[in-house]
N, C-alpha and C positions, 0 to 999 in steps of 0.2 A: 365189235372189234374194227370193222371197216370204218365206222364213224370216228373212232379214236384215231386211227391211222390217217384218215382224211383231215381231221382237225389238226393233228400234229404237222402234217405236210403243209397245210395252209398257214399255220403259225410260223413254221420255219421259213417259208417263202416271204411272209410278211416281214419278219425280222430282217432277212437278207435285203429285201427291197427298201426297207426303212434305212438300213445302214448305207446302202448304195446311194440313197438320196441325200446323204449328209454333205456331199461335196457340192459346193456352190461355185459356179464360174466366177472368176475375178481377174483383175488386171494387176500385174506386177510392174512397177516403174523402177528401173535400175539406172543409177547415175554412177559412172565409173571413171577411173583414171588409169591410163595405160602405164604399166610399170616397165614394159619392154617395147619401146616404139619400133615400128616396122623399119624405119630408115636407119636404125642403129648399124645395120650391115654396111651402109655407105659412110660410116664414121660421122654421121650427122649429129648435130647438137639440138636437142629439143628446146625451142624458144617458147613454146606452149605445149605442156604435156598433153598427150592425146586424151581427149574427153569423149565419152560415149554415153548416149542416152537411149535406153530401150524401153519399149512398152510392149509387154507380152500378155496376150489374152489367153488365159488357161481355161479352155472350154470343157475339158474333162480332167480327171485326176492325172492322166498320163500324157496329155498333148496340149501344146500351145502354139499360137500363131502371133506374130508381132512385127513391129517396125523398129528399126535402129538407125540412129544417126551418129556420126563420129566426125571429129575435126582435130587437126594437129598442125603445128607450124614447126618446121625443121630447117636448120641452117647448115649448109655443107661446110666442111673445112675448106681451106684453100687448096684447090686442086691444081697440080702442076702438069702441063702438057709436055709432050716429048720435045717440043721446040723451046721449052723454058718459060713460056708465058703461063699466067695463072688465071684462075677463075674461081668465083664463089657465088653461090645462089641460095635463095630461100624458097622453100616449098610449102605452100598452104594446101594441105591434103584433106579431102572430105569424102565421106561415104554416106549413102542412103541405101538401106537394104530391107528386104522382107525376110523374116525369120520363121522357121518351123522347128519345133523341138519336141523330143520325146523325154518324159520325166520318169524317174524311178518313184516308187512309193516312198513316203517319208521314212527315213532311217532314224531310229530313236525318237520319233515324233517331231524332229526338228530339222534334219538334214535332207535336202533334195538334190540329187545328182541328175543332170540333164545333158543332152547333146543334140545337135541338129545342124541345119544348113542355113546359110545366108545367101541370098541372091539379090543383086542390086547394081548400083552404079557408083563409080569413083570419079573424082575430079582432082587433078593436080594442077595448081597454078604456080608456075615458076617465075620468080622475080630475080633478075641478075643484079648482084651487088658489086661484082668486079669481073672484068674480062668480057670476051665476045660471046654473045649468045650463039652465033653461027658455029663457032669452034666447039662449044659445049655440045651442041646438037650433033655435030659430025662425029666427034670422038666418043661421047658418052650416050648419045641417043636421047638426050633430055631436051625437050622443047619448051616453049613458053607456057603452053597449057596442054593438057591431055585428059581425055575422059576414056574410061574403060568399063566394060561389063565385069562385075565381080561375082564369083561364086566360090564359097569357102565353107568349111565345116567349123564347128566350135564344140567345146566340151566345158561344162561349168558345174558349179555347185552353189547352193544358197543355204545359209544357216540362219535360222530365225533367232532373233533376240527378244522377240515378243510376238504378239498376235499379228501385228501389221508391219513390223520393222525387222530387217535382216541384213546380213552381209553376203556379198556374192563375189565369186571369182570365176573368170573364164580364160581359156586359151583358145586361140584361133587367129586367123589373119585378117587384116583390115588396117586400122591406124596403129594398132598395137598387137603384139603377139600374146601378151598377158595383160589382163585388166582386172582390177579389184574395185569394189565400191559398196554403196549402200542401196538396199532394195526396200521399197515401200509398197505394201499391198493395199490396193484400193477396194 
């Protein structure tokens, strides 16, 4: 009886270990377009929709680390100052971040929900199209260029269309509040 119990225990552990080893680390490349640009609050008009490229290395079934880069070009409306003068500017905004995410198990074998943190760097290059830069800086706090430290959270999901191709969507702050796009598993 002891030998049977020992054999069944070893068999159960072997099956469990074999199933646990099915996960293979991989990289997911995501290319997305921002559907709600960050500067929409300033009544800016997107001259180039926010683009985001991420590379996430999923080293376990539930965790990934990655890099992300984003870029957008937004043009302000004509801003009128209290003295009646006007100004208009273009903002070329970019981010480079490190990402860490926690992933759910696959839902229905194809849907993955994840969330995490971005930590990185932003750069905003302002180009005056009309008006005085000094006045814009004084009244709006907007200068020619500016760089900042960025830390933000995100929540997203990936739906597989095949073994290596999928669609993804994320909400979070950066160049866009909401991003949708295509995901390719390498």
